ROLOFI-981256 format. One record per residue (C-alpha): x, y, z; residue number from 1; residue in one letter; chain. Coordinates in pm, whole numbers, plus 50000, padded with zeros to 5 digits. Example, Ala and Ser with C-alpha at 12.3 -4.5 7.8 and 13.67 -1.06 7.14 Angstrom:
[[51230,49550,50780],1,'A','A'] [[51367,49894,50714],2,'S','A'] 
This chain:
[[34531,88463,00622],1,'M','A'] [[34863,88291,00663],2,'N','A'] [[35081,88127,00927],3,'D','A'] [[35172,88469,01070],4,'Q','A'] [[34806,88577,01098],5,'A','A'] [[34591,88263,01147],6,'P','A'] [[34213,88267,01205],7,'P','A'] [[34134,88354,01566],8,'L','A'] [[33764,88270,01592],9,'I','A'] [[33524,88009,01462],10,'A','A'] [[33152,87944,01457],11,'R','A'] [[32976,87613,01513],12,'Y','A'] [[32699,87524,01273],13,'R','A'] [[32569,87215,01100],14,'N','A'] [[32770,86994,01333],15,'G','A'] [[33110,87146,01256],16,'R','A'] [[33338,87438,01330],17,'F','A'] [[33407,87692,01055],18,'D','A'] [[33694,87934,01103],19,'E','A'] [[33620,88299,01037],20,'I','A'] [[33906,88467,00858],21,'G','A'] [[33913,88839,00801],22,'F','A'] [[34074,89018,00510],23,'T','A'] [[34451,89050,00481],24,'D','A'] [[34438,89416,00587],25,'D','A'] [[34244,89335,00907],26,'V','A'] [[34368,88995,01030],27,'Q','A'] [[34730,89098,01107],28,'P','A'] [[34609,89408,01294],29,'R','A'] [[34447,89179,01554],30,'L','A'] [[34799,89078,01669],31,'A','A'] [[34706,88709,01697],32,'N','A'] [[34487,88758,02003],33,'Y','A'] [[34114,88796,02072],34,'I','A'] [[34027,88880,02434],35,'A','A'] [[33646,88868,02424],36,'S','A'] [[33365,88763,02193],37,'V','A'] [[32996,88852,02225],38,'C','A'] [[32715,88734,01996],39,'A','A'] [[32427,88979,02023],40,'H','A'] [[32099,88807,02117],41,'P','A'] [[31884,89057,01922],42,'Q','A'] [[32052,89031,01581],43,'N','A'] [[32322,88848,01385],44,'D','A'] [[32604,89074,01506],45,'L','A'] [[32917,88961,01684],46,'V','A'] [[33175,89186,01852],47,'A','A'] [[33534,89088,01926],48,'V','A'] [[33805,89276,02112],49,'T','A'] [[34175,89252,02020],50,'A','A'] [[34361,89456,02285],51,'P','A'] [[34712,89367,02168],52,'R','A'] [[34625,89505,01825],53,'G','A'] [[34416,89792,01960],54,'G','A'] [[34113,89692,01749],55,'R','A'] [[33750,89609,01816],56,'T','A'] [[33533,89464,01539],57,'L','A'] [[33162,89413,01483],58,'I','A'] [[33078,89162,01211],59,'F','A'] [[32789,88959,01074],60,'E','A'] [[32782,88623,01246],61,'G','A'] [[32655,88435,00941],62,'A','A'] [[32908,88571,00692],63,'T','A'] [[33199,88718,00889],64,'G','A'] [[33161,89045,00697],65,'R','A'] [[33302,89332,00905],66,'I','A'] [[33056,89614,00964],67,'L','A'] [[33262,89825,01207],68,'R','A'] [[33637,89826,01275],69,'N','A'] [[33742,90068,01549],70,'E','A'] [[34076,90158,01703],71,'A','A'] [[34020,90112,02078],72,'I','A'] [[34328,90106,02298],73,'T','A'] [[34333,89799,02524],74,'D','A'] [[33969,89709,02449],75,'G','A'] [[33899,89405,02662],76,'A','A'] [[33544,89316,02770],77,'G','A'] [[33237,89326,02549],78,'V','A'] [[32868,89293,02633],79,'E','A'] [[32549,89324,02428],80,'A','A'] [[32329,89626,02497],81,'L','A'] [[31957,89659,02435],82,'A','A'] [[31885,89790,02087],83,'G','A'] [[32169,89610,01910],84,'G','A'] [[32478,89797,02033],85,'D','A'] [[32774,89672,02237],86,'F','A'] [[32950,89798,02551],87,'L','A'] [[33330,89775,02541],88,'I','A'] [[33553,89804,02850],89,'T','A'] [[33923,89893,02842],90,'T','A'] [[34228,89846,03058],91,'G','A'] [[34225,90222,03118],92,'Q','A'] [[33878,90211,03277],93,'G','A'] [[33685,90340,02977],94,'K','A'] [[33329,90235,02894],95,'L','A'] [[33264,90267,02520],96,'I','A'] [[32940,90221,02327],97,'R','A'] [[32992,90068,01984],98,'M','A'] [[32738,90021,01707],99,'S','A'] [[32737,89967,01333],100,'I','A'] [[32564,90298,01269],101,'G','A'] [[32800,90545,01436],102,'A','A'] [[33160,90583,01554],103,'P','A'] [[33246,90445,01896],104,'A','A'] [[33131,90673,02180],105,'Q','A'] [[33315,90698,02510],106,'E','A'] [[33057,90693,02790],107,'L','A'] [[33281,90717,03096],108,'A','A'] [[33631,90680,03233],109,'T','A'] [[33638,90511,03573],110,'L','A'] [[33923,90455,03819],111,'P','A'] [[33928,90085,03724],112,'L','A'] [[34140,89860,03506],113,'H','A'] [[33907,89625,03322],114,'W','A'] [[34023,89283,03215],115,'D','A'] [[33861,89085,02938],116,'N','A'] [[33549,88956,03113],117,'H','A'] [[33220,89145,03124],118,'L','A'] [[32875,89005,03202],119,'V','A'] 
């Protein structure tokens, strides 16, 4: 991490915020912007979307260790799915299932333009 690629997310624990910095090969590819963050309620996984960089990550919440790093064009919204996976929406109307055990899977393309909020 450096001034050109600062940490973009943090976690709160033990009464303080701790920044999560990714490796030097990942951090700059996020293009200094995270659109959405989702902590999965069934496990310690967190997903973040970085549409300007065209990346979506799944990482361990406790350690920040990246478990999946996918190229997803204009990935915006993210929501937890039953079973431990995540649903990603894109600005091109795509719905994408993302997990740590398999490559991202496009589920549908809809005539919509998703922004970065999904509940």
